[in-house]
C-alpha positions as CSV (number, residue, x, y, z in Angstrom):
1,M,44.4,-108.1,-168.4
2,C,47.3,-106.4,-166.7
3,G,49.2,-103.2,-166.1
4,I,52.4,-102.3,-167.8
5,A,55.0,-99.6,-167.1
6,G,58.7,-98.8,-167.7
7,L,61.2,-96.6,-169.3
8,I,64.1,-96.2,-171.6
9,D,67.1,-94.3,-170.4
10,L,68.1,-92.7,-173.7
11,K,71.6,-92.2,-172.6
12,A,71.9,-95.7,-171.2
13,S,73.7,-94.3,-168.1
14,T,71.5,-95.6,-165.3
15,P,73.1,-98.3,-163.2
16,N,71.4,-101.7,-163.3
17,D,70.2,-101.6,-159.7
18,Q,68.7,-98.1,-160.1
19,L,67.1,-99.0,-163.4
20,H,65.5,-102.0,-161.7
21,H,64.4,-100.0,-158.8
22,L,62.8,-97.3,-161.0
23,T,61.0,-99.8,-163.2
24,K,59.7,-101.8,-160.2
25,N,58.4,-98.7,-158.4
26,M,56.5,-97.6,-161.5
27,T,55.1,-101.0,-162.0
28,D,54.0,-101.5,-158.4
29,T,51.6,-98.6,-158.6
30,L,49.6,-100.8,-160.9
31,L,49.1,-103.7,-158.4
32,H,45.3,-103.3,-158.7
33,R,45.5,-104.1,-162.4
34,G,47.5,-107.2,-161.9
35,P,47.4,-108.8,-158.4
36,D,48.4,-112.3,-159.5
37,G,52.1,-111.6,-160.1
38,G,54.6,-109.1,-161.4
39,D,58.1,-108.8,-162.6
40,V,60.5,-106.5,-164.5
41,W,63.1,-107.1,-167.2
42,I,66.2,-104.9,-167.3
43,D,68.8,-104.3,-170.0
44,A,71.1,-101.7,-168.4
45,E,73.4,-101.6,-171.3
46,A,70.5,-100.5,-173.6
47,G,68.8,-98.5,-170.8
48,V,65.6,-100.4,-171.0
49,G,63.3,-101.4,-168.1
50,L,60.0,-103.2,-168.8
51,G,57.5,-103.9,-166.0
52,H,54.4,-106.0,-165.8
53,R,51.6,-106.7,-163.3
54,R,49.5,-109.8,-164.1
55,L,45.8,-110.5,-163.8
56,A,45.9,-114.1,-164.9
57,I,43.1,-114.9,-167.3
58,I,44.5,-117.3,-170.0
59,D,47.2,-119.9,-169.1
60,L,47.5,-119.4,-165.4
61,T,50.9,-121.1,-165.2
62,E,54.3,-119.6,-165.3
63,A,54.2,-120.1,-169.1
64,G,52.0,-117.0,-169.3
65,H,54.3,-114.9,-167.2
66,Q,55.6,-111.5,-168.5
67,P,57.8,-109.7,-169.4
68,M,58.0,-112.3,-172.2
69,A,60.8,-112.9,-174.7
70,S,60.3,-114.3,-178.2
71,S,61.6,-117.8,-179.0
72,D,64.8,-116.4,-180.4
73,G,65.2,-113.7,-177.7
74,R,65.0,-110.8,-180.1
75,F,61.8,-109.2,-178.8
76,I,60.9,-108.5,-175.2
77,M,57.3,-107.6,-174.5
78,V,55.0,-106.4,-171.8
79,Y,51.3,-106.4,-172.8
80,N,48.0,-105.5,-171.3
81,G,44.8,-106.8,-172.9
82,E,43.4,-109.9,-174.6
83,V,43.8,-111.1,-178.2
84,Y,40.9,-113.3,-179.1
85,N,42.1,-114.9,-182.3
86,A,45.5,-116.0,-181.0
87,E,44.7,-119.7,-181.4
88,D,43.9,-119.1,-185.1
89,L,47.4,-117.7,-185.6
90,R,49.2,-120.5,-183.7
91,P,49.2,-123.2,-186.4
92,E,51.1,-121.0,-188.9
93,L,53.8,-120.3,-186.3
94,V,54.0,-124.0,-185.3
95,A,54.5,-124.8,-189.0
96,K,57.5,-122.4,-188.9
97,N,59.0,-124.4,-186.0
98,Y,58.3,-121.8,-183.3
99,Q,58.3,-123.5,-179.9
100,F,55.6,-122.7,-177.3
101,N,55.7,-123.3,-173.5
102,G,52.0,-122.8,-172.9
103,H,48.8,-121.6,-174.4
104,S,48.8,-117.8,-173.6
105,D,48.0,-115.3,-176.3
106,S,51.2,-113.4,-175.3
107,E,53.4,-116.1,-176.7
108,I,51.6,-115.9,-180.1
109,I,52.0,-112.1,-180.3
110,V,55.6,-111.9,-179.3
111,N,56.6,-114.7,-181.7
112,G,54.4,-113.2,-184.4
113,F,56.6,-110.1,-184.3
114,C,59.6,-112.3,-185.2
115,E,57.8,-114.0,-188.1
116,W,55.6,-111.2,-189.6
117,G,57.1,-108.0,-188.3
118,V,55.6,-105.5,-185.9
119,K,52.9,-103.7,-187.9
120,A,51.9,-106.9,-189.9
121,T,51.4,-108.8,-186.7
122,I,49.3,-106.0,-185.1
123,E,47.1,-105.9,-188.2
124,K,46.3,-109.6,-187.7
125,L,45.1,-109.2,-184.1
126,I,41.4,-109.2,-183.0
127,G,41.2,-107.8,-179.5
128,M,42.2,-105.1,-177.0
129,F,45.8,-104.3,-176.3
130,A,48.4,-101.9,-175.1
131,I,51.9,-103.2,-175.8
132,A,55.5,-102.1,-175.0
133,L,58.0,-103.9,-177.1
134,W,61.8,-103.8,-177.2
135,D,63.6,-105.1,-180.3
136,R,67.1,-106.1,-179.1
137,K,68.5,-106.6,-182.6
138,E,67.5,-103.2,-184.0
139,K,67.7,-101.3,-180.7
140,T,64.1,-100.0,-181.4
141,F,61.3,-99.5,-178.9
142,Y,57.6,-99.6,-179.7
143,L,54.4,-98.6,-178.0
144,I,51.2,-99.9,-179.5
145,R,47.5,-99.2,-178.7
146,D,44.5,-101.1,-180.0
147,R,42.2,-99.8,-182.7
148,L,39.4,-98.4,-180.7
149,G,41.3,-97.3,-177.6
150,I,39.9,-99.9,-175.2
151,K,43.2,-100.2,-173.3
152,P,45.0,-97.1,-172.0
153,L,48.6,-96.2,-172.7
154,Y,50.4,-93.0,-171.5
155,W,53.9,-91.9,-172.5
156,C,56.2,-88.9,-172.2
157,K,59.8,-88.0,-173.3
158,T,61.9,-86.2,-170.7
159,K,65.3,-84.8,-171.2
160,N,67.0,-88.2,-170.6
161,S,64.2,-90.8,-170.7
162,L,61.1,-92.1,-172.4
163,L,58.5,-93.2,-169.8
164,F,55.3,-95.2,-170.3
165,G,52.5,-96.8,-168.3
166,S,48.9,-98.0,-168.3
167,E,47.9,-95.3,-165.9
168,L,49.4,-91.8,-165.1
169,K,50.2,-92.9,-161.6
170,A,53.0,-95.1,-163.0
171,L,54.6,-92.1,-164.6
172,Y,54.0,-89.7,-161.7
173,I,56.3,-91.8,-159.5
174,H,59.4,-91.3,-161.7
175,P,61.5,-88.3,-160.6
176,D,61.8,-86.9,-164.1
177,C,58.0,-87.0,-164.8
178,P,56.6,-83.6,-165.8
179,K,54.6,-82.0,-163.0
180,E,53.3,-78.9,-164.7
181,I,49.5,-78.8,-165.0
182,N,48.2,-78.2,-168.6
183,R,45.6,-75.4,-168.2
184,G,44.4,-76.0,-171.7
185,A,43.6,-79.6,-170.8
186,I,41.6,-78.4,-167.8
187,A,39.5,-76.2,-170.2
188,A,38.9,-79.2,-172.5
189,Y,38.0,-81.3,-169.4
190,L,35.3,-78.8,-168.4
191,R,33.8,-79.1,-171.8
192,H,33.9,-82.8,-172.1
193,N,34.0,-84.4,-168.6
194,C,37.3,-85.9,-169.5
195,I,40.6,-84.9,-171.1
196,P,40.6,-85.7,-174.8
197,A,43.5,-87.6,-176.3
198,P,46.3,-87.1,-177.0
199,H,46.3,-84.5,-174.2
200,T,46.6,-85.2,-170.5
201,I,46.4,-83.1,-167.3
202,M,50.2,-82.7,-167.4
203,T,52.1,-80.7,-170.0
204,G,54.5,-83.1,-171.8
205,I,52.6,-86.4,-171.1
206,Q,50.5,-87.8,-173.8
207,K,47.9,-90.5,-174.4
208,L,48.9,-92.7,-177.3
209,M,46.1,-92.4,-179.8
210,P,44.0,-95.5,-180.6
211,G,45.2,-97.5,-183.6
212,H,48.7,-96.1,-183.4
213,I,52.3,-97.3,-183.1
214,L,54.9,-95.1,-181.5
215,T,58.5,-96.0,-182.6
216,C,61.6,-94.8,-180.8
217,N,65.0,-95.5,-182.2
218,G,68.4,-95.6,-180.5
219,D,68.8,-91.8,-180.9
220,G,65.6,-91.1,-179.1
221,Q,63.7,-90.0,-182.2
222,Q,60.0,-90.9,-182.2
223,T,57.6,-91.5,-185.1
224,L,53.9,-92.1,-184.9
225,E,52.1,-94.3,-187.4
226,A,48.5,-95.4,-187.6
227,F,47.9,-99.1,-188.4
228,W,44.1,-98.6,-188.4
229,S,41.8,-95.6,-188.5
230,L,38.1,-95.0,-188.5
231,Q,38.8,-92.3,-191.2
232,D,40.0,-95.1,-193.5
233,V,37.1,-97.3,-192.6
234,V,34.7,-94.5,-193.6
235,K,36.6,-93.6,-196.8
236,N,37.0,-97.2,-198.0
237,S,33.7,-98.7,-196.8
238,I,31.8,-100.5,-199.5
239,P,28.1,-99.8,-198.9
240,F,26.0,-102.8,-197.9
241,D,23.8,-103.7,-200.8
242,G,21.7,-106.6,-199.3
243,T,18.2,-106.5,-197.9
244,E,17.4,-105.6,-194.3
245,A,17.0,-109.3,-193.5
246,D,20.5,-109.9,-195.0
247,A,22.0,-107.1,-192.8
248,V,20.5,-108.5,-189.6
249,D,21.6,-112.1,-190.5
250,Q,25.2,-110.9,-191.1
251,L,25.2,-108.7,-188.0
252,E,24.1,-111.6,-185.9
253,I,26.9,-113.8,-187.3
254,L,29.5,-111.2,-186.6
255,L,28.2,-110.5,-183.1
256,K,28.0,-114.1,-182.2
257,D,31.6,-114.6,-183.2
258,A,32.7,-111.5,-181.4
259,V,30.9,-112.6,-178.2
260,K,32.1,-116.3,-178.5
261,R,35.7,-115.3,-178.8
262,R,35.4,-113.2,-175.7
263,M,34.0,-116.1,-173.7
264,V,37.3,-118.0,-173.7
265,S,38.8,-117.8,-170.2
266,D,40.6,-120.0,-167.7
267,V,38.9,-118.2,-164.9
268,P,35.2,-117.5,-164.1
269,L,33.4,-115.3,-166.5
270,G,30.1,-113.4,-166.7
271,T,28.5,-110.2,-168.1
272,F,27.0,-107.0,-167.0
273,L,23.3,-106.8,-167.6
274,S,21.3,-103.5,-167.3
275,G,18.3,-104.7,-169.3
276,G,19.1,-102.3,-172.1
277,I,19.6,-103.2,-175.7
278,D,23.4,-103.5,-175.7
279,S,24.0,-105.5,-172.6
280,S,20.9,-107.7,-173.3
281,T,22.3,-108.5,-176.7
282,V,25.6,-109.5,-175.3
283,A,23.9,-111.6,-172.6
284,A,21.6,-113.3,-175.1
285,L,24.4,-114.2,-177.5
286,M,26.5,-115.6,-174.6
287,Q,23.6,-117.7,-173.4
288,A,22.8,-118.9,-176.9
289,Q,26.4,-120.2,-177.2
290,S,26.8,-121.7,-173.7
291,Q,26.0,-125.1,-172.3
292,N,25.8,-123.7,-168.8
293,K,23.9,-120.8,-167.3
294,V,25.7,-117.5,-168.0
295,K,26.4,-115.4,-164.9
296,T,24.8,-112.0,-165.3
297,F,25.2,-109.0,-162.9
298,S,23.2,-105.8,-162.3
299,I,22.8,-103.2,-159.6
300,G,19.7,-101.4,-158.5
301,F,19.1,-98.1,-156.9
302,E,16.3,-96.9,-154.5
303,E,16.0,-93.6,-156.3
304,E,13.1,-93.3,-158.7
305,G,14.3,-92.8,-162.3
306,Y,17.7,-94.4,-161.8
307,N,16.8,-98.0,-161.3
308,E,17.0,-100.5,-164.2
309,A,17.5,-103.6,-162.1
310,K,13.9,-104.8,-162.6
311,H,14.3,-104.7,-166.4
312,A,17.6,-106.6,-166.1
313,A,16.0,-109.2,-163.9
314,A,13.2,-109.7,-166.5
315,V,15.7,-110.3,-169.3
316,A,17.8,-112.6,-167.2
317,Q,14.7,-114.7,-166.3
318,H,13.7,-115.0,-169.9
319,L,17.3,-116.0,-171.0
320,G,17.6,-118.4,-168.0
321,T,20.9,-116.9,-166.8
322,D,22.4,-117.2,-163.3
323,H,21.5,-113.7,-162.3
324,T,22.9,-111.7,-159.3
325,E,21.7,-108.2,-158.4
326,L,22.6,-105.9,-155.6
327,Y,20.5,-103.0,-154.5
328,V,22.8,-100.3,-153.1
329,T,21.7,-97.6,-150.7
330,P,22.5,-93.9,-151.2
331,S,25.0,-94.1,-148.4
332,Q,26.8,-97.0,-150.1
333,T,26.9,-95.1,-153.3
334,R,28.2,-91.9,-151.8
335,D,30.9,-93.9,-150.0
336,V,32.6,-94.4,-153.4
337,I,33.1,-90.7,-154.0
338,P,36.2,-90.2,-151.8
339,K,37.9,-93.1,-153.7
340,L,37.4,-91.7,-157.2
341,A,40.5,-89.6,-157.4
342,D,42.6,-92.7,-156.7
343,Y,41.0,-94.7,-159.4
344,Y,41.0,-91.9,-162.0
345,D,44.5,-90.4,-161.7
346,E,43.7,-87.5,-164.0
347,P,40.5,-85.4,-163.7
348,F,37.4,-87.4,-164.9
349,S,33.9,-86.4,-164.1
350,D,31.4,-88.7,-165.9
351,S,29.2,-89.4,-162.8
352,S,28.3,-92.8,-164.1
353,Q,31.8,-93.7,-162.9
354,I,30.1,-94.4,-159.5
355,P,27.6,-97.1,-160.6
356,T,30.2,-98.5,-163.0
357,Y,32.5,-99.0,-160.1
358,L,29.8,-100.5,-157.9
359,V,28.7,-103.1,-160.5
360,S,32.3,-104.0,-161.1
361,Q,33.0,-104.4,-157.4
362,M,29.9,-106.6,-157.0
363,T,30.8,-108.6,-160.1
364,R,34.4,-109.2,-159.0
365,N,33.1,-111.1,-156.0
366,H,31.9,-113.8,-158.4
367,V,34.0,-113.7,-161.6
368,T,37.3,-112.4,-162.9
369,V,36.1,-111.5,-166.4
370,A,32.9,-109.6,-167.4
371,L,31.6,-108.7,-170.9
372,S,30.2,-105.2,-171.3
373,G,27.8,-103.8,-173.9
374,D,29.6,-100.5,-174.5
375,G,29.7,-99.1,-178.0
376,G,26.3,-99.9,-179.3
377,D,25.0,-96.3,-179.1
378,E,27.9,-94.9,-181.2
379,L,27.8,-97.6,-183.9
380,F,24.1,-98.1,-184.3
381,G,22.6,-94.7,-183.5
382,G,21.3,-95.0,-179.9
383,Y,22.0,-91.6,-178.3
384,T,19.1,-89.2,-178.0
385,R,21.0,-86.5,-179.9
386,Y,21.0,-88.7,-183.0
387,L,17.3,-89.5,-182.8
388,T,16.4,-85.8,-182.2
389,A,18.6,-84.7,-185.1
390,A,17.2,-87.4,-187.4
391,K,13.6,-86.7,-186.5
392,Y,13.5,-82.9,-186.1
393,G,16.9,-81.6,-187.5
394,K,15.7,-80.7,-191.0
395,T,12.6,-79.0,-189.7
396,L,14.3,-77.3,-186.8
397,F,17.2,-75.8,-188.7
398,S,15.0,-74.6,-191.5
399,L,12.9,-72.5,-189.2
400,P,13.6,-68.7,-189.1
401,L,16.1,-67.8,-186.4
402,V,13.6,-65.6,-184.6
403,V,11.2,-68.5,-184.3
404,R,13.9,-70.8,-182.9
405,K,15.0,-68.1,-180.4
406,L,11.4,-67.6,-179.2
407,G,11.0,-71.4,-178.7
408,A,14.3,-71.4,-176.8
409,G,13.0,-68.7,-174.5
410,V,9.9,-70.7,-173.7
411,L,11.9,-73.8,-172.8
412,H,14.3,-71.7,-170.6
413,S,11.4,-70.0,-168.8
414,L,11.2,-73.0,-166.4
415,S,14.0,-74.9,-164.7
416,P,14.6,-78.6,-165.6
417,D,13.1,-79.6,-162.2
418,Q,10.0,-77.6,-163.0
419,W,9.7,-79.2,-166.4
420,D,10.1,-82.6,-164.7
421,S,7.3,-81.8,-162.3
422,I,4.9,-80.5,-165.0
423,L,5.6,-83.5,-167.3
424,K,4.9,-86.1,-164.6
425,I,1.4,-86.4,-166.1
426,I,3.1,-88.2,-169.1
427,P,3.8,-91.9,-168.5
428,D,7.5,-92.7,-168.2
429,S,7.1,-95.1,-171.1
430,K,6.2,-92.1,-173.3
431,K,9.0,-89.7,-172.5
432,P,12.8,-89.8,-172.1
433,A,14.4,-89.9,-168.6
434,H,15.4,-86.6,-167.1
435,V,13.2,-84.8,-169.7
436,G,13.8,-81.4,-168.1
437,N,17.5,-81.5,-168.7
438,K,16.9,-82.6,-172.3
439,L,14.5,-79.7,-172.9
440,H,17.1,-77.2,-171.7
441,K,19.8,-78.8,-173.9
442,L,17.4,-78.4,-176.8
443,A,16.8,-74.8,-175.9
444,N,20.5,-74.2,-175.9
445,V,20.9,-75.3,-179.5
446,M,17.8,-74.0,-181.2
447,G,19.6,-70.9,-182.5
448,Q,22.5,-72.7,-183.9
449,S,23.8,-74.6,-186.9
450,P,23.8,-78.4,-187.0
451,D,27.5,-78.7,-186.0
452,D,27.1,-76.0,-183.3
453,Y,24.2,-78.2,-182.1
454,Y,26.5,-81.1,-181.7
455,R,29.2,-79.1,-180.0
456,T,26.8,-77.6,-177.5
457,L,25.3,-81.0,-176.6
458,V,28.8,-82.5,-175.9
459,S,29.9,-79.4,-173.9
460,Q,29.3,-79.1,-170.2
461,W,30.8,-75.6,-169.7
462,P,30.3,-73.8,-173.1
463,D,33.0,-71.2,-172.3
464,P,35.7,-73.1,-170.4
465,E,38.5,-70.6,-171.2
466,N,36.5,-68.0,-169.2
467,V,36.4,-70.4,-166.2
468,V,40.0,-71.6,-166.3
469,K,42.4,-68.7,-165.8
470,N,45.2,-68.2,-168.4
471,S,44.0,-71.2,-170.5
472,T,43.8,-71.9,-174.2
473,E,41.6,-74.8,-175.0
474,P,42.9,-77.3,-177.6
475,K,40.0,-77.4,-180.1
476,G,40.4,-81.0,-181.1
477,L,38.5,-83.1,-183.6
478,I,35.0,-81.8,-183.0
479,W,36.0,-78.4,-184.4
480,D,37.7,-79.9,-187.5
481,E,35.7,-78.7,-190.6
482,R,37.3,-81.4,-192.7
483,V,35.1,-83.9,-191.0
484,K,32.1,-82.5,-192.9
485,S,33.5,-83.5,-196.3
486,L,34.4,-87.0,-195.0
487,V,31.0,-87.6,-193.4
488,P,28.4,-85.3,-195.1
489,D,25.4,-86.8,-193.2
490,F,25.0,-84.9,-190.0
491,V,23.8,-87.8,-187.8
492,S,26.5,-90.1,-189.1
493,R,29.0,-87.3,-188.5
494,M,28.0,-87.2,-184.8
495,Q,28.4,-90.9,-184.6
496,Y,31.9,-90.7,-186.2
497,L,33.0,-88.0,-183.8
498,D,31.6,-89.8,-180.7
499,T,33.4,-93.0,-181.8
500,L,36.7,-91.2,-182.0
501,T,36.4,-89.0,-178.9
502,Y,33.6,-89.7,-176.4
503,M,33.8,-93.4,-176.6
504,P,37.6,-93.9,-175.9
505,D,38.1,-90.8,-173.7
506,D,35.0,-91.1,-171.6
507,I,33.1,-94.4,-171.9
508,L,36.1,-96.8,-172.3
509,T,38.2,-94.9,-169.8
510,K,35.4,-95.1,-167.2
511,V,35.0,-98.8,-167.7
512,D,38.7,-99.6,-167.7
513,R,39.5,-97.6,-164.5
514,A,36.3,-98.8,-162.6
515,S,36.8,-102.5,-163.5
516,M,40.6,-102.5,-163.0
517,A,40.3,-100.8,-159.6
518,V,38.8,-104.1,-158.4
519,S,41.0,-106.4,-160.7
520,L,38.1,-107.3,-163.0
521,E,38.7,-107.7,-166.7
522,A,36.0,-106.0,-168.9
523,R,35.6,-107.2,-172.5
524,V,33.6,-105.2,-175.1
525,P,32.4,-107.3,-178.0
526,L,30.2,-104.7,-179.7
527,I,33.4,-102.8,-180.7
528,D,35.2,-105.7,-182.2
529,H,36.8,-103.8,-185.1
530,R,35.0,-106.2,-187.6
531,V,31.6,-105.1,-186.1
532,V,32.7,-101.5,-186.4
533,E,33.6,-101.8,-190.0
534,F,30.4,-103.6,-190.8
535,A,28.3,-101.0,-189.0
536,W,29.8,-98.3,-191.1
537,S,28.8,-100.2,-194.3
538,L,25.1,-100.0,-193.3
539,P,22.9,-97.2,-194.5
540,Q,21.6,-94.9,-191.8
541,S,18.1,-96.2,-192.4
542,M,19.2,-99.6,-190.9
543,K,20.4,-97.8,-187.7
544,I,17.7,-95.2,-187.1
545,K,14.2,-96.2,-188.3
546,D,10.8,-94.8,-187.4
547,G,12.2,-92.6,-184.8
548,Q,14.0,-95.5,-183.0
549,G,17.7,-96.0,-182.8
550,K,19.8,-99.2,-183.1
551,W,17.3,-100.8,-185.5
552,A,19.6,-103.5,-186.8
553,L,20.9,-104.3,-183.3
554,R,17.4,-104.5,-182.0
555,Q,16.4,-107.0,-184.7
556,V,19.2,-109.3,-183.6
557,L,18.1,-109.0,-180.0
558,Y,14.4,-109.6,-180.8
559,R,15.4,-113.0,-182.0
560,H,16.4,-113.9,-178.5
561,V,14.4,-111.6,-176.2
562,P,10.7,-110.5,-176.5
563,Q,10.4,-107.0,-177.8
564,E,8.2,-105.9,-174.9
565,L,11.0,-106.6,-172.4
566,I,13.3,-104.2,-174.2
567,D,11.4,-101.3,-175.7
568,R,11.3,-98.4,-173.3
569,P,12.9,-94.9,-173.2
570,K,16.7,-94.8,-172.8
571,M,17.6,-94.3,-169.1
572,G,21.3,-94.0,-169.0
573,F,23.5,-95.2,-166.1
574,G,23.6,-92.5,-163.4
575,V,23.0,-91.5,-159.9
576,P,21.1,-88.4,-158.5
577,I,24.0,-86.1,-158.1
578,D,21.6,-83.1,-158.5
579,A,19.6,-84.0,-155.3
580,W,22.7,-85.1,-153.4
581,L,24.4,-81.7,-154.0
582,R,21.4,-80.0,-152.3
583,G,21.3,-82.6,-149.5
584,P,23.8,-85.1,-148.1
585,L,26.8,-83.9,-150.2
586,K,26.1,-80.2,-149.8
587,E,28.7,-79.5,-147.1
588,W,31.3,-81.7,-148.7
589,A,30.8,-80.0,-152.0
590,H,30.8,-76.5,-150.6
591,N,34.1,-77.1,-148.8
592,L,35.7,-78.5,-152.0
593,L,34.2,-76.3,-154.7
594,F,36.0,-73.0,-154.0
595,Q,39.6,-74.4,-153.7
596,N,42.1,-73.6,-156.4
597,G,41.1,-70.0,-156.9
598,D,44.3,-69.5,-158.8
599,I,43.1,-71.9,-161.5
600,F,39.3,-71.2,-161.6
601,D,37.2,-68.1,-161.8
602,T,35.3,-68.8,-158.6
603,A,32.7,-66.2,-159.3
604,S,31.3,-68.3,-162.2
605,I,31.3,-71.4,-159.9
606,Q,29.6,-69.4,-157.1
607,Q,26.8,-68.2,-159.4
608,K,26.0,-71.8,-160.6
609,W,26.3,-73.2,-157.1
610,N,23.7,-70.6,-155.8
611,E,21.4,-71.3,-158.7
612,H,21.6,-75.0,-158.1
613,Q,20.9,-74.7,-154.4
614,S,17.9,-72.5,-155.1
615,G,16.5,-75.0,-157.6
616,S,16.2,-72.5,-160.4
617,H,18.8,-74.5,-162.5
618,N,20.2,-77.9,-162.4
619,W,24.0,-77.4,-162.6
620,Q,24.9,-80.9,-161.3
621,Y,27.3,-81.8,-164.0
622,H,29.0,-78.4,-164.0
623,M,29.5,-78.7,-160.3
624,W,30.7,-82.3,-160.6
625,D,33.4,-81.2,-163.1
626,I,34.9,-78.8,-160.5
627,L,34.5,-81.2,-157.6
628,M,36.3,-84.0,-159.4
629,F,39.1,-81.7,-160.5
630,N,39.6,-80.4,-157.0
631,A,39.5,-83.9,-155.5
632,W,42.1,-85.0,-158.1
633,Y,44.3,-81.9,-157.3
634,K,44.1,-82.6,-153.5
635,R,45.1,-86.3,-154.0
636,W,47.8,-85.9,-156.6
637,M,49.3,-82.4,-156.4
């Protein structure tokens, strides 16, 4: 795991010393991603500068050092990530007389480009990666991002240069980097908590899309090509025709292999454990394949309704792991907030960024690599919106519109906090967490079509163009009507869209920045692309069954952990922002909210702030969007 940055001077007119200086300055902004070493490679004649910061995981010697050249010197590569099947590929290269100095995956990849070509090599890889590659023979430059978008990669073309980096801060430091804020991206951010790819907060800078290769030739012309796409997976998937038992057996085999491959490390390794289905499955499959106690890590909170640590501890005790937990105080949690704009160098407002950082920070005190259970909800149908649509969708959307609007009025008649108070009489085991918020979300969609239902549920501000002055929101994939014909089933369609948008732009971004901020490598076995492809071959009945999501994944887990330790309502991974904004964060928030009046319609913000303070509505996430943008603006602009 590392950080990469660099540039191509398309006119090849930058002197060697200046090119070295620019490349090093860009790369040094990524020290947190790679504290174990760093270097740059310069070819002033070609105008190429490649920089690398190293977090040493595999082959800790100089033989694993980057930038790295292929055996014949043709290719120069900087690379962020891990490829888990590199040793499977080594024998074929050895048979072709390629020489290796060590056992890093980097040597396999860069020599694979020589033997198989760029695209063919990438298609062989199992893992997560962001790669910058210079072909000295063909004078061609490549940027490559892994299939699911686990690793980030930003790029932009200026008048004279092409810039790239693992994080935006690496581009910001270059004098030619665009500095014009993209107001349309702000509107999209208010809707989604994050800025959806390929857009970024700056006009002219892009995120490289997952599963894509960007090629730049000597004339500066760029082409984009997909080497893998979920669309093709869905189109070409052969429906699974075995029994339910066959499906569970095959899924367990795949998951075991995905987990085992991610347990290879030359430094200490462990796993996050919340006690939920996804993280418990990863921990269980790690322990089942380890001779030693697996190190597991969780954090707990004092606030009622936000603490899963006791569930994690019970799972850890059953599995016999070496478990570490940390209970954090509200003040410790709030102390993270001023640092967030440094870690997330474009606006990002999923508030679970706070506990994700805290568990990463605690974990890094013990290990350098941690496996994470992200992706299970999207692949196997775990989110509440999927279950609600599967259980009530046909009935709800068949009711007359007047009936649905009447029901929405009833649900809106009380605030989320009032619903929470009333429904305290129902045991927590019988209701979802934060039920008041969920009832209000349901009310918001009762008068809509199924696809409007989805768009509403994934929207924070439903009318962001009215909040961001002079903005035109890029509509993006969730508005694309062609998705209906590709994925006719509505629940499957939500999963498809979430896998392409919410997962890489929110979930994986959150985990990458939080873990890399403390130099911790996070690996995500549930979204091994082979698992993704298998999940899409399964019928929906093997994902959502009897009103419960992740059926197939649960069956794998139940082979290792008793069902009673796992089955409970989904809690999520959050902190009580709502109460904090009425209490200890109130003054800080009020001072920050109403800045940038040239960007935002402050009247809309003021109204929601007043309603939140009165308790009539819970606008915590809407307020958090504005606060995180203004904190970002204050830090970077």
